[in-house]
C-alpha positions as MATLAB code, in Angstrom:
seq = 'XXXXXXXXXXXXXXXXXXXXXXXXXXXXXXXXXXXXXXXXXXXXXXXXXXXXXXXXXXXXXXXXXXXXXXXXXXXXXXXXXXXXXXXXXXXXXXXXXXXXXXXXXXXXXXXXXXXXXXXXXXXXXXXXXXXXXXXXXXXXXXXXXXXXXXXXXXXXXXXXXXXXXXXXXXXXXXXXXXXXXXXXXXXXXXXXXXXXXXXXXXXXXXXXXXXXXXXXXXXXXXXXXXXXXXXXXXXXXXXXXXXXXXXXXXXXXXXXXXXXXXXXXXXXXXXXXXXXXXXXXXXXXXXXXXXXXXXXXXXXXXXXXXXXXXXXXXXXXXXXXXXXXXXXXXXXXXXXXXXXXXXXXXXXXXXXXXXXXXXXXXXXXXXXXXXXXXXXXXXXXXXXXXXXXXXXXXXXXXXXXXXXXXXXXXXXXXXXXXXXXXXXXXXXXXXXXXXXXXX';
ca = [
       0.054   -0.036    0.093;
       1.389    3.390   -0.893;
       2.151    6.043    1.692;
      -0.582    8.010    0.142;
      -3.210    5.599    0.407;
      -2.392    4.767    4.032;
      -2.484    8.462    4.803;
      -5.999    8.727    3.391;
      -7.136    5.533    5.235;
      -5.801    6.978    8.465;
      -7.429   10.421    7.790;
     -10.771    8.800    7.037;
     -10.512    6.582   10.265;
      -9.923    9.855   12.402;
     -12.476   12.040   10.673;
     -15.034    9.290   10.414;
     -14.637    8.539   14.204;
     -15.420   12.056   15.207;
     -18.041   12.451   12.551;
     -20.065    9.271   13.522;
     -19.817   10.218   17.233;
     -20.883   13.680   16.496;
     -23.881   12.333   14.427;
     -25.047   10.064   17.195;
     -24.810   12.697   19.890;
     -26.500   15.350   17.679;
     -29.288   12.964   16.957;
     -29.858   12.048   20.506;
     -29.839   15.886   21.456;
     -32.558   16.582   18.827;
     -34.573   13.649   19.790;
     -34.405   14.910   23.551;
     -35.545   18.341   22.257;
     -38.599   16.755   20.340;
     -39.420   14.822   23.580;
     -39.293   17.924   25.569;
     -41.797   19.549   23.508;
     -44.230   17.088   24.742;
     -43.164   16.852   28.279;
     -42.943   20.523   29.004;
     -45.809   22.758   28.939;
     -45.733   25.774   26.385;
     -44.335   28.386   28.717;
     -41.512   25.888   29.999;
     -40.739   25.002   26.518;
     -40.243   28.733   25.777;
     -38.060   29.005   28.710;
     -36.059   26.067   27.694;
     -35.275   27.219   24.253;
     -34.201   30.591   25.635;
     -31.855   29.017   27.942;
     -30.292   26.607   25.420;
     -29.646   29.619   23.139;
     -27.956   31.378   26.041;
     -25.759   28.080   26.493;
     -24.879   28.056   22.964;
     -23.604   31.675   22.987;
     -21.673   30.985   26.144;
     -19.949   28.023   24.603;
     -18.523   30.045   21.633;
     -15.536   31.334   23.667;
     -14.634   27.682   24.500;
     -14.464   26.910   20.614;
     -12.157   29.837   20.264;
     -10.088   28.501   23.350;
      -9.607   25.310   21.399;
      -8.418   27.146   18.400;
      -5.718   28.845   20.676;
      -4.696   25.697   22.604;
      -4.317   23.410   19.627;
      -2.209   26.138   17.709;
      -0.127   26.971   20.973;
       0.447   23.268   21.896;
       1.488   22.501   18.315;
       4.087   25.466   18.199;
       5.654   23.986   21.557;
       5.796   20.720   19.901;
       7.340   21.880   16.836;
       9.909   23.794   18.884;
      10.325   20.890   21.284;
       9.084   22.974   24.129;
       5.760   21.145   24.571;
       7.224   18.839   27.153;
       7.717   21.976   29.439;
       4.021   23.169   29.346;
       2.508   21.827   32.690;
       2.558   25.250   34.363;
       0.976   27.059   31.493;
      -1.752   24.391   31.049;
      -2.301   24.577   34.784;
      -2.943   28.405   34.415;
      -5.305   28.107   31.865;
      -7.463   25.530   33.906;
      -7.258   27.704   36.909;
      -8.459   30.674   35.149;
     -11.243   28.715   33.728;
     -12.340   27.661   37.078;
     -12.237   31.094   38.584;
     -14.313   32.409   35.677;
     -16.957   29.554   36.145;
     -17.065   29.937   39.976;
     -17.394   33.833   39.507;
     -20.390   33.380   37.122;
     -22.033   30.999   39.521;
     -21.817   33.530   42.370;
     -23.057   36.335   40.201;
     -26.005   34.166   38.899;
     -26.969   33.581   42.547;
     -26.915   37.272   43.348;
     -28.564   38.648   39.963;
     -30.341   35.633   38.963;
     -33.822   36.777   39.754;
     -33.401   40.127   37.859;
     -31.805   38.420   34.973;
     -34.478   35.677   34.465;
     -37.056   38.466   34.232;
     -35.106   40.176   31.460;
     -34.855   36.961   29.684;
     -38.440   35.899   30.070;
     -37.271   32.795   32.037;
     -39.998   31.487   34.173;
     -38.054   30.270   37.338;
     -34.827   32.053   38.096;
     -33.515   28.920   39.603;
     -33.304   27.319   35.957;
     -30.439   30.067   35.143;
     -27.511   29.154   37.510;
     -27.025   25.673   36.114;
     -26.849   26.789   32.441;
     -24.763   29.750   33.267;
     -22.271   27.318   35.021;
     -22.340   24.786   32.262;
     -21.788   27.450   29.588;
     -18.699   28.992   31.333;
     -17.518   25.780   32.505;
     -17.285   24.694   28.930;
     -13.987   26.689   28.959;
     -12.360   23.991   31.277;
     -13.658   21.155   28.712;
     -12.448   23.114   25.777;
      -8.801   23.360   27.346;
      -8.907   19.451   27.797;
     -10.240   18.880   24.327;
      -7.586   21.099   22.963;
      -4.917   18.846   24.463;
      -6.616   15.679   23.142;
      -6.740   17.283   19.845;
      -3.250   18.420   19.863;
      -2.259   14.834   20.460;
      -4.190   13.808   17.509;
      -6.289   11.267   19.735;
      -9.355   11.227   17.587;
     -10.818    7.914   19.089;
     -10.662    9.605   22.513;
     -12.274   12.718   21.106;
     -15.057   10.631   19.566;
     -15.710    8.836   22.871;
     -15.825   12.280   24.553;
     -18.399   13.391   22.270;
     -20.503   10.350   23.028;
     -20.137   10.809   26.645;
     -21.357   14.436   26.378;
     -24.213   13.683   24.109;
     -25.627   10.592   25.728;
     -25.283   11.815   29.025;
     -27.146   15.008   28.240;
     -29.875   12.959   26.954;
     -30.225   10.438   29.715;
     -29.846   12.821   32.634;
     -32.294   15.513   30.922;
     -34.944   12.886   30.132;
     -34.744   11.318   33.837;
     -34.972   14.539   35.614;
     -37.786   16.061   33.440;
     -39.784   12.791   33.758;
     -39.159   13.110   37.582;
     -40.802   16.541   37.565;
     -37.912   18.920   37.699;
     -39.119   20.565   34.559;
     -36.828   23.074   32.955;
     -34.428   22.943   35.825;
     -33.904   19.285   35.309;
     -33.108   19.884   31.551;
     -30.585   22.488   32.619;
     -28.973   20.176   35.098;
     -28.847   17.630   32.436;
     -26.633   19.878   30.299;
     -24.516   20.813   33.200;
     -24.004   17.038   34.104;
     -22.986   16.279   30.522;
     -20.352   19.074   30.672;
     -18.857   17.890   33.937;
     -18.719   14.264   32.886;
     -17.417   15.104   29.548;
     -14.643   16.911   31.220;
     -13.859   14.104   33.588;
     -13.596   11.845   30.547;
     -11.506   14.281   28.871;
      -9.042   14.078   31.853;
      -9.022   10.367   32.018;
      -8.159   10.435   28.279;
      -5.287   12.737   28.644;
      -4.082   10.632   31.840;
      -4.245    7.441   29.713;
      -1.817    8.677   27.209;
       0.918    8.556   30.072;
       2.901    5.290   29.796;
       0.962    4.224   26.770;
       3.367    2.697   24.387;
       2.048    3.440   20.904;
       4.145    2.485   17.722;
       5.571    5.411   15.674;
       3.954    7.826   18.048;
       6.490    8.148   21.017;
       6.955   11.897   20.373;
       3.376   12.569   21.081;
       3.526   10.234   24.031;
       6.265   12.220   25.576;
       4.514   15.531   24.831;
       1.357   14.703   26.652;
       3.153   12.839   29.498;
       5.229   15.906   30.540;
       2.285   18.197   29.789;
       0.300   16.480   32.516;
       2.871   15.514   35.151;
       6.188   17.114   34.205;
       8.158   19.331   36.474;
      10.208   21.055   33.829;
      10.966   24.752   33.606;
       8.569   27.138   32.042;
       8.323   27.075   28.223;
       8.625   30.052   26.018;
       5.110   31.277   25.925;
       4.166   33.425   23.086;
       1.217   35.169   24.948;
       0.613   37.753   22.054;
       0.195   34.820   19.625;
      -1.991   33.152   21.884;
      -4.219   36.193   22.255;
      -4.358   36.577   18.595;
      -5.278   32.983   17.935;
      -8.080   33.364   20.649;
      -9.315   36.668   19.237;
      -9.454   35.114   15.646;
     -11.255   32.080   16.715;
     -13.623   34.115   18.957;
     -14.528   36.818   16.149;
     -14.648   33.948   13.481;
     -16.837   31.536   15.580;
     -19.222   34.553   16.569;
     -19.746   35.624   12.895;
     -20.384   31.975   12.004;
     -22.878   31.527   14.808;
     -24.569   34.704   13.535;
     -24.651   33.602    9.994;
     -26.252   30.290   11.095;
     -28.867   31.964   13.379;
     -29.590   35.589   12.387;
     -32.582   34.335   10.088;
     -34.564   32.980   13.128;
     -33.741   35.798   15.183;
     -34.882   38.469   12.701;
     -38.009   36.492   11.663;
     -38.871   36.134   15.211;
     -38.765   39.913   15.657;
     -40.526   40.776   12.298;
     -43.086   38.085   12.652;
     -43.585   36.799   16.137;
     -46.774   34.999   15.390;
     -45.400   32.970   12.383;
     -41.919   32.457   13.840;
     -42.573   29.081   15.339;
     -43.087   27.365   12.035;
     -39.848   28.757   10.769;
     -37.858   27.770   13.930;
     -39.171   24.240   13.327;
     -37.396   23.860    9.985;
     -34.532   25.650   11.300;
     -34.025   23.163   14.253;
     -33.522   20.320   11.384;
     -31.221   22.472    8.975;
     -28.947   23.823   11.592;
     -27.820   20.253   12.372;
     -25.203   20.829    9.358;
     -23.733   23.799   11.234;
     -23.026   21.881   14.369;
     -21.855   18.795   12.188;
     -19.231   21.156   10.695;
     -18.149   22.196   14.341;
     -17.780   18.730   15.437;
     -15.672   17.637   12.336;
     -13.400   20.653   13.157;
     -12.222   18.452   15.939;
     -10.387   16.581   13.374;
      -9.535   19.342   10.978;
      -8.040   21.851   13.306;
      -5.154   19.866   14.828;
      -4.422   18.171   11.753;
      -4.221   21.409    9.718;
      -2.155   23.107   12.566;
       0.194   20.194   12.800;
       0.915   19.730    9.282;
       1.274   23.119    8.462;
       3.913   23.657   11.253;
       5.798   20.652    9.795;
       5.990   22.390    6.404;
       3.499   19.990    4.714;
       0.214   20.474    3.177;
      -3.073   20.236    5.193;
      -5.198   19.905    2.122;
      -5.675   16.254    2.574;
      -7.454   16.583    5.804;
      -9.416   19.507    4.419;
     -10.901   17.552    1.453;
     -11.728   14.617    3.563;
     -13.736   16.745    5.964;
     -15.384   18.562    3.266;
     -16.519   15.164    1.765;
     -17.782   13.920    4.974;
     -19.927   17.127    5.434;
     -21.071   17.054    2.021;
     -22.348   13.422    2.351;
     -24.274   14.552    5.224;
     -25.576   17.524    3.497;
     -26.706   15.238    0.533;
     -28.697   12.835    2.959;
     -30.298   15.806    4.937;
     -31.258   17.290    1.489;
     -32.933   14.173    0.455;
     -34.748   13.803    3.574;
     -35.960   17.397    3.546;
     -37.420   16.850   -0.055;
     -39.178   13.549    0.391;
     -39.569   12.699    4.137;
     -39.467   15.824    6.177;
     -43.190   16.515    5.941;
     -44.105   13.052    7.395;
     -41.431   13.370   10.169;
     -42.520   16.821   11.390;
     -46.087   15.737   11.429;
     -45.018   13.135   14.080;
     -42.875   15.579   16.198;
     -44.516   19.061   15.828;
     -48.077   20.252   16.141;
     -49.833   21.084   12.862;
     -49.524   24.850   13.579;
     -45.748   24.588   13.078;
     -45.992   22.970    9.591;
     -46.553   26.194    7.421;
     -43.030   26.669    6.362;
     -42.067   22.982    5.748;
     -42.060   23.666    1.925;
     -38.825   25.794    2.519;
     -36.909   23.344    4.294;
     -34.917   22.050    1.160;
     -33.520   25.601    0.317;
     -32.900   26.095    3.974;
     -30.870   23.010    4.027;
     -28.990   24.079    1.016;
     -28.186   27.221    2.602;
     -26.833   25.572    5.945;
     -25.040   22.926    3.721;
     -23.044   25.860    1.955;
     -22.427   27.339    5.574;
     -21.206   24.016    6.990;
     -18.605   23.736    4.239;
     -17.713   27.477    4.812;
     -17.301   26.370    8.591;
     -14.703   23.786    7.648;
     -12.818   26.083    5.333;
     -12.748   28.734    8.095;
     -11.262   26.226   10.542;
      -8.593   25.253    8.077;
      -7.529   28.943    7.866;
      -7.529   29.320   11.628;
      -5.431   26.162   11.816;
      -2.855   27.609    9.555;
      -2.832   31.132   10.996;
      -4.676   33.133    8.429;
      -6.813   35.449   10.400;
      -7.531   37.605    7.281;
     -10.416   35.290    6.587;
     -12.270   37.358    9.126;
     -12.918   40.117    6.627;
     -14.718   37.700    4.214;
     -16.951   36.649    7.071;
     -17.745   40.303    8.163;
     -18.807   41.001    4.549;
     -20.999   37.892    4.436;
     -22.684   38.731    7.661;
     -23.393   42.405    6.735;
     -24.980   41.145    3.350;
     -27.022   38.670    5.304;
     -28.218   41.366    7.693;
     -29.099   43.549    4.814;
     -31.016   40.872    2.974;
     -32.839   39.257    5.800;
     -33.480   42.605    7.482;
     -35.524   43.622    4.415;
     -37.437   40.523    4.256;
     -40.437   41.786    6.281;
     -40.781   38.459    8.008;
     -41.378   36.516    4.706;
     -39.847   32.950    5.074;
     -39.682   32.329    1.283;
     -37.514   35.536    0.802;
     -35.442   34.737    3.891;
     -34.433   31.274    2.954;
     -33.647   32.462   -0.855;
     -31.782   35.412    0.385;
     -29.929   33.103    2.971;
     -29.025   30.557    0.196;
     -27.463   33.351   -2.125;
     -25.355   34.838    0.802;
     -24.205   31.548    1.776;
     -23.144   30.557   -1.804;
     -21.259   33.975   -2.009;
     -19.521   33.254    1.146;
     -18.482   29.716    0.143;
     -17.392   30.757   -3.362;
     -15.176   33.611   -1.743;
     -13.641   31.220    0.916;
     -12.952   28.719   -1.987;
     -11.276   31.401   -4.075;
      -9.088   32.660   -1.208;
      -8.282   28.838   -0.462;
      -7.100   28.518   -4.037;
      -4.991   31.736   -3.828;
      -3.356   30.581   -0.445;
      -2.503   27.260   -1.719;
      -0.972   28.579   -4.962;
       1.035   31.036   -3.139;
       2.371   28.940   -0.522;
       5.879   27.535   -0.630;
       4.775   24.757    1.622;
       5.258   21.055    0.476;
       2.318   19.552   -1.201;
       1.725   15.883   -0.679;
      -1.743   14.844   -1.713;
];
């Protein structure tokens, strides 16, 4: 077998493991959401959706932390300094714990007032989700270490732990009568147990004898338990990586959800039916975020070794495209029957727009993958392209007057333009690069 074929098989195994685990976790979470629509009364379900949206916003800095951690640890490895990183990693974790504790205290002090502003029925539902969202920083640090180690099976297991624990604990607590608070405690429990699993994964690297991977083994062993002097820490580089990651992910999240927000503002009475199709289509956005757990460390590692990172990029794009194709077929032929089972009739008005919205989110998912590639190789200029796309989408959707057909078509055009610009920039960067091309 040629080295190229072996490399492709290895890449498919790593990306496939993460993709499959993410698919299972996402399906479990979606089914949980559908179940809660029947287990919770209307007012409770409204509070649940508000709190979940808050949680998603709070996790965005965590995804940016992963970008910064993976890039910094990769730089240390390439400079033979990764083995001395225990003190820096410990600082990151301590800071995350302090932030989480501070948010918990503030939520107890100001929780009642904040819950009124957010239209959350019971203020006691708020602290668990705020702690889970900020505690995501700690999980992100540990996931960043796992990704820097290129331990994709461990990452896949961690995704399964998070998704399945969230489903099981949430349903148990809600059925037990805890309502929205039970759902929030389920999300918190999944974050805590996922972080414990991540720490176990990191610890398992110590003393593990893996063929042809002794360098990675030594890296992680010292990172967890070494007592070596402090490494050279490029704080400015870390801040830049975090800023690029945070701004990029914030704009990607806005590109994924601004249509729901604006329709909710312009047409509150009809927003529910649009939100129903949005729940299905946004799966592709979250699938892209999950697949980044493979692409980001691969792109970063290969780029710093002077190699091409196009192989993992192409493989990741192909996996997401296959998911997009499957969801597109579902939206065209089976969505109406499926939605009748899980949604009341009043939320069926916009089901005919689902194929177009899935196409728009499929293009956005591909854009997310390419953006993660650029963040992995340190090309922060991509933020300018994202900003232009976001402004364009705000203008198009803002002038829709709450008409779903106009929104989904405008969204599709903007997402197509974004993908085309990113693809053109990718070709430009690849052409101008002096890196070794090994495809």
